[in-house]
N, C-alpha and C positions, 0 to 999 in steps of 0.2 A: 686254815683246815676247818672243815664242819666235823664235829664230831658226831656221827650219827643216834639214832636214836637205840640205845639200851636192849638186846632183844629179849623177845621171853622166855625164861629159863626152862627145861625141859621141851622145848619145842627145836623140832628138828630144821638143819640149815639145807634143804636140798639143793645142791651145788655141780655144777657139770666138773670136770678133772681141771679142766682151761680157767673156770673160775675160780676152783681151788686152789689154787699154785697160782693165783693173782695175787690171794689175800694172803697167801704166806710170801710173796716178794715184797709187798707193800709192808708188812710187818718187820719183815727184816731187813729193808730197808728203814724204817722207823730206828728199831733197835740200834742197828749197828752204823748209821750214819746220819740219820735227822739228829736224834736227842742228843750225840756226845757230840755234833755241830752246833745243835742252841745254846747246851749246857755252856760251851765253851765260849759263844758269844755274852752272856749272862755275866758268867765269870769277868768276862774283862769289862762290859761294863760297869757291874758293880763295883769294881776298882776306882771306877772314875766316880767320887763325889757321893756327894747325898742321893742315895736312889728313893726319897719320897720323888722328886723334881727328873731324875732320870729318865729320860723320855726312853730311851735303848733299853733302859732294865727292865721300864715298867712292859714295856713291848714283846719284850724277846720270853721275860714272864709268863706274861700269856699267852706266847706260841706255847711253850713247855706243858703247862697245862691242857691246851688243844691234843698236845702229842703224846701224853699220856694218857689221856679222856682215848684219844683213834687205839693204841695201844689195846687199852681193856678191851674196845669192842673186839678189835680185832681178832684179840683171843678167843673170845670170846663163843663167835662164828664160826671158829677153825677149830674147837671144843666141840660144837655142835652139829659139824656137818657131816652131813650125809650126801657122801661123792657118791653122782648116779654117770655112769658111762653111756653116751645114747649108741657107741660105736658096738656095746655086748654085744652078743648073742641073743638073741628073745624069742620066744615062740610063740604060737596062739595067738590072743585078742593082744597080749603082749606087743607084740610085733608090728600087727596091724592099725592094730586102736592107738588112741591120742591118751599119751604119758608124760609124767614130766619127760625132758627129752626130745620130745615130739618137734621132727621139722612137718608144720601141716598149711597144706595148702588149703583156702576155702573162697568161696563168691558168694557176695550177698543179696539180698530181693533185685536186688538191679543187673546182677549179672559181672559189676566187677570184682576182679579174683585180687586172693593178697598173698602172699606168706608169711609165717610166723614161726616164731622156734620160740618153745615152753622152757624158760630156765629159772634159776635161782635170782631170790629178792635182790643179792650182790649182785650180778649179773644184767640186769636190765639195760637195754641198749637198743633203743628208740630207732636210733641213724641207723642198725641192723635190722632191725625187726624182731628182738627180742624181749620175750615180754616176761616176765615174773609168774611163775604158774598158782600165784593167790590171785592175778588179777581175774576182771569181771569176763574176760573175754577165754583166756585158760578155764576158768571156771567151766564155763555156756561149754568149752571143746573138750573136756576133759569125758574121758571114755568111749567117746564119738568112733565110727569109723566113716572107710572111704560110702558116701552116701549117701547118710543118715543127715537130715536139719537138726540144725539147735537154734536157741533161742540166748538169745544177749539180751541179758537186762540192764542196760546203760543210764545212767541219771534222764532222768525225762525223757527215756525211750526205748522202745522195746525194738529188735531190729532181730529177721530168720536168717541166718547162715544156712549156708551146703555146704559140707567137709568135699572134697575131691581128693584127697591126695594125704595118705601120713606117711610120714617114712622118717627114721633113723641113720643121721652120718654125725662127724664131728663138725659140730658146734663154734667157730672161730671167734675165739673172746678175745679183744682189744689186750696186749701186754702190760702190765705195769707198768709206769716211767713214774720219774721223779715230778710233782709237777711244776710247774715255774714258779720260780722265789721262792724253793724252799731249799735252809741254807746250805744242803751238801749236794744241791742238782749240781750239773756239771755247767760249770761257766763260758758262756759263748768264747771261743779265740778270736783273738784280733785278726784279721784277714792279715796273711800273707803273702810274699812277692815284692819283686822290688819293680819300681817305678822306672821307666825310660827315660834317663834326663838328657836333656838336648845340652850339647856341648856347645858356649857363650865365650866367642872368641872377641877381645878385643879389633874393632876395622882399623883395618892399616890405614 
């Protein structure tokens, strides 16, 4: 389990409702299920003798420290959260120009079109074209409207982009699920079902 870098205090954590719910679901899972499960394994391992040479004990103590670090991180992210609903009613420039939560269609100089959704740093999902509002691309698109041309300053290159469409709609966020290998994750059930048995009889 990776313990994400601690957020800067006082910095708002802009996030969509779906992303906020995912953070809360992960925190609830760690507090109510994963941490108690790992604590139980640590207690069991500690009862098995010399802790300095007990691999189960050492490994699960490290896991427990990682879980505690992740819990602290999530609590800070949730406390700093500024939930912005893309589906909320908008007027004027806020409805037609690029701000947090926008779904933007743009084209590069070669005419290749791409669609991106601008989300919080905890919601980045490049497979779904969800980019952070702090990313160079989002910063280049910010406050622009359909027909505007913007300049993207990327490492070692500069690219001109034309904004084609800006809209605000629900941004689907992958819900939280227990990661593979989690102590409290649902264990795969054995395959059930009866196998047909051939009746074998002695030949006459």
